[in-house]
N, C-alpha and C positions, 0 to 999 in steps of 0.2 A: 553650367558650372555652379550658379547658385542653388540650384535644386539639389545637386549631389552633396553641397555642403550642409544644406538644412537637414538632410537625413543621416548624415554620417554619424551622429551621436545615438541614433536609434538603435538599441539592443533588444533582441527577443530571446528570452530563456526558452530553452529545449525542455520538452516533457520528460519526465522521469522514465528511464527503461531500466528495468531488473527486477530481482527479486530478493526478499529477506525473510529469513525464518528466525522465530523468537521462541524460546522455550522457557518453562519455569526452572527457577534455580533455588531450591531451599527456601520456599515460600511457605511457612506454616499456616499462613491466612488463605491460602488458595483452597476454594471448594467450588463445586457446581451442585445445584439443586434443581433436578428436573421436575419436581412437583412446584416449585415456585418460579421456575424458569429464570434463574439468576446465576451469575458467575461472580465470585468474590475473590479479591486479592488481597494481599498484606503487604508486608516488606520481607524481602530476602533477609534471612538470618545471616547472610554473609555481608549485608550493608553496613557500612560504618555509620557512626553518628551523624544525624541530620540528612542521610540518604533516604530516598524513597523508592529506590528500584526494587523490583521482585521477579525479573527474568533476565535473560541474556540473548543476544543475538548468536544464533548457533551457525548460521551461514548466509552470506551475502554475496550478490553477483550484480554485474551491470553497474549502474550509478550508485548502487548501494555498497559497492566494493570496499573492503577496508574496515566494515563496521564490525566483522565477526569478533565476538567476545566482548563486544560493547554491552555495558548494562542498559537494561530497557525497564519502562515503568508501563505496566498495563492498569487501567482503571475498571473497577467493578461496574457491572451492568446487568439489565434485564433483557431477555431476548425474544420473548412472545407475549406481549409485544415488546419491540425494541424501545428501550428506555434509558436515558433520555433519548430523543430522536431529533436530529442526528447526534451520535457520540463524538463531540469534538475531541479530539487527541486520545481515541481509544487506547492506542500505544504511542509512546514516545521513547526516542533513545535517550538514555541517561536519566537524570533526576527530572521530575516534572518541571517544565519550562525552561530547560537548560540548552537544548540544542536547536530546535526548529525542525527536527527531523521527526515526522508523526504521521499517523493516519486517523482520518475521521471516518467513523462508520456511519453510513446512510441508510442501509437496508439490509435485511437479511432474507436471503432467497431459499434457503434450505435448512431444515432443522431435522437432526436424526438423534434420538435419545434412547438409551438403554439404561439397565440397572447399573453398569459400570462405566458408561462412556456417553459422550456428547460430541456431535459434529455440527458445525454451524459454517454456512457460506454465505457471504454477502459482498455488497459493492460499497465503495467510498472513495475518498480522496486522499492521495499520498502527497505529503509536504516534504520538501529536501531543499535546503538553502542553495540558490544559484539556479534552481529549476522552476518550471511552471508547476502549480498544484496540479496533479495528474490523477484522472480516474483510474481506479484499480480494483482488483478482486482480492478477497479476504477468505482464508479457510482456517478455522480454529478447531481442533480436536484435543478433547480432554479425556482422561481415564482416571479411574479410581480402582485400583488393584491392590487388594490386602490393606486397605485403609491409607495407602500413599495416594495423593493426587498429584498429577501432573498435566501439562498442556503444552502444545505446540501450535503455532500459527504461521501460516505462509502468506505473504502479500505478493502480488503480481501486479506490476505496471506494465502496460502494453509497450510492446517494442515498435517505436515508429516505423511506419512503411518507409522504405528507403528511396523513394522518388521513382520507382519503376512505373507506376501508373501516370505519372506526370511526363515522363520521357515516352511512353507509348502514346500519349495524347499528343503530344508535339509531332512525333512521326506521322500520326494519322492526319493531323492538320496539314502538314507539308504535301503529303500524299493527296488530300483533297485539292489542295491548291495547285499542284502539278497536274492532276486529272481535269481540272476546271480550265487550265490553260490550253491542254491538249485537245479538248472538246468543245471549246468556245468557238463560236461562228464568227468568220472573219469576213 
């Protein structure tokens, strides 16, 4: 009884499971330079006085559900090499420092550059209040067509395994225990 009371207050947060897609929205400061390996952001022309956001959530699912159309803030960065490394709060929902919903980029594993486009893929850690900080993947695609720059990025946090492996392990252990009893020497 005392043991169960001692652990009654322990709560473990679950990892984040879901996807979020963020795209530019009227950011005159957005540009990428494949010669300098940089991506730059400004502030959206639609942002109000004192706002810092430069993009918007265009779709969200899983634990990110309900964030669609929320403003987001991306920070400028260099990608080859990644600088700064890691990039703490590469993107954040809302104005900088306002929500706790963010993604830290820790590495870039794929770079594809062309005269009119850029694709980057990387790994990092997603943060969402009420959940564990969770490893996830990031894909960033930018284009410059007719002098217009635009980008979108997708973050995916892994969907936790539903316990199937643990259940199979339990069944296997029960089977071994039963077989041991059947074949034990009496």
